[in-house]
Phi, psi and omega in degrees: 000140176236154181250128180277177181295336179274356178095354180282150182261131180232133179285136181263120177262136177294146181300144181291129181277140180230151174291145179302151180297137181091357181296320182293323177294320177296322177296319178297317179296318178296319179297318179296319179294317180296316180294316179296320178296321179298313182286334174293319177297320178297322181292317181287334179281350179092001179292326176229150182276329182234162177287126185271098182290317181298314178298323179298317180294317182295314180295321178298321178296319179295315180296318181297314180298317181294313182295316181296323179293315182295313181297317180295324180294321181287328186257314190261346179102176187292317185295312181293323180292324177295321177296317179294324179296313179297317179297318179295320179294317180295314179297318180296320178297321178296316180295316180295323178293331179284338185302313178299321179295313180297318180297318180297312181296316181297317180295317180295319181291312184295325180271331183280339181294341180298328180238018178276067186232181183296323181297325180294329185264357180231015179216158178254191180259017181294126179063020177256124181239354179226231178288163180093198182074179181200190185239025181300318181297324179286323178295314179298317179297318178298314181295318182291314182293318179295319178296318179295318178297323178293319179298324179286317192277319188296310178299317179297315182295315182292316180294325176295317179296321177298318179297315183295323185273318189264330187236331190294127175213148172086202189294319182299318179297318179294322179295317180295318178299316178296319179297319178296319178298319179293317180296331179298328183262009180292129174298146185297326181293331177293322176297320177296317178296322177298312180296319179297315180295322180297310183283335177295332177296328185261327186245359179092161181293153180087006181291135177219121173197166189292323183295330175297320175296323178296319178295318179298317180291328179293329176298324178280332186276324185304310181298328178292317178296318180299311184295315181293318179294321179300316180293323179293322179291328181292331183272359173291126183302137178295337179299326179293318178296315183294322179294319179294315179294326180293334178277002178089012179283134179298161182301313183296322179290326176297318179295315185286319188267338185243304188291305183297315177299327179293324183261009189297324180298313179292326179295316179298319178299319178295322177296319179295323176297319179295319178296317177298331179292323188260339190292339179258010181289138182247313188302310182295327180286328175299323185283314190253330180264334178073202181218142179221149177263358183246166178289139176212110182266354187263114179293340188255014182211129171067173181292153181221129180281150174225159184299314179301317179291324177300313179298316181297313183290324178295325180280321186274336182244058182287138179268204182295320178271084187299317184297325179297319179292319179294321178297318178294322179296315179293323177296319176297319178296320179294319177298321179297318178296318180296319179299315179297318180296317179296318179298320179292323177295316178298323179296320178295320179295315180296319180296326178286322182289320186271349181293149177302148185301326182289345183258359180281000000 
C-alpha cells in the first residue's frame, strides 16, 4: 500500500513483466533450426531418402508453440502465456492447413511447366499417339461447358434465393430449402447419370454432347449459388428495404434496385465459388460429354473434351512414351489452376466495380 499526497491509500501493483521485443521471432528461428537439424540427421542416417519439408514445418510449429508457452509462463504469468498458447495454436493450424495447398500448387507448376508451351495451347490431340500435341480442344470445351452451366445456374440460383429471402413463406419455402440442402450433397457422378438419363429419353441411349455436361454441372452449381446468394441477401440491412418501401417503391423494384445492388459483391464471389466447384469435375463429364481428341466448338453435337477429362485420360491411358502423356496431364492440371485463379481475380475486380459507392 502507498499513500498519496491527499492521504488516500492506493495499492501498488508491480509492473507487468513482458518478454523482450523480438523474443518470439528468435524462438521461431530456433524452432526452425532445431526441426531442420532433426530431419537433416534423419536424412544422413539413412532413415529417409529426401529432406522432409512438410515434416520440418510441422515439427517447427510444435516446438515453437511449446517454447513460447513455457517462456511466457515463466516470465509473463499464466494469463499472458495462455493467450500466447492459443495464438500459437491457431497460427500453427493455419500454417499446417496451407501446406497441402502450397504443395499442390508447387507440384503442378514444377511438373506442368514441361509442356506449358505454345504447342500445348494451339494444337489438339488429333492423330497424336506419342510426344507432341496439346490441349486446345480441352481448354475450349471446358470454357464452353462451364459458361453454359453458369448461364443456366446463375439466374435460377439467384431468383430462387430472392424468393426464399424476400417472398418465401410457409410450406413451399421449407420444401425448396430442404431440396437445396439435399442437392448440395449430391455426388457428382449422380448428376452425370441424371443428365445422361434425361437426354437419353429424348435422343436415345449413347448420347454424348457438351450441353449435357453443362446441365450436369448446373445441377451441382445451383445449390451453391442459392446458398451463397441467400446469405448475402440476408445481411442487407432491413432499413434499406423499409426506406425504399416507405417512398412508395414496389417490392420488386426494391429488390432489383436496392437489395441486389447492395449484395452484388458477395453474390459475384459466391458465383465464382460455384464455378470453381464445378470446373474441375470429371465424373459427370465422362458420362455425358465424353472425350474427343479433335476440336469441337458445338455444344449440341458430338463428344466434347474438357480439361479434367483430358488430364484423366492422359494419365490413365499412357502410351509407349509415358513421360509425354504425364507431361500433358500436368500441363492440363496447371492450366485448370490458372483458369480458376484468373476467374477469382476477375470476380474481385467486378465486385469492387459493381459494389455501391458507399460500401467501397
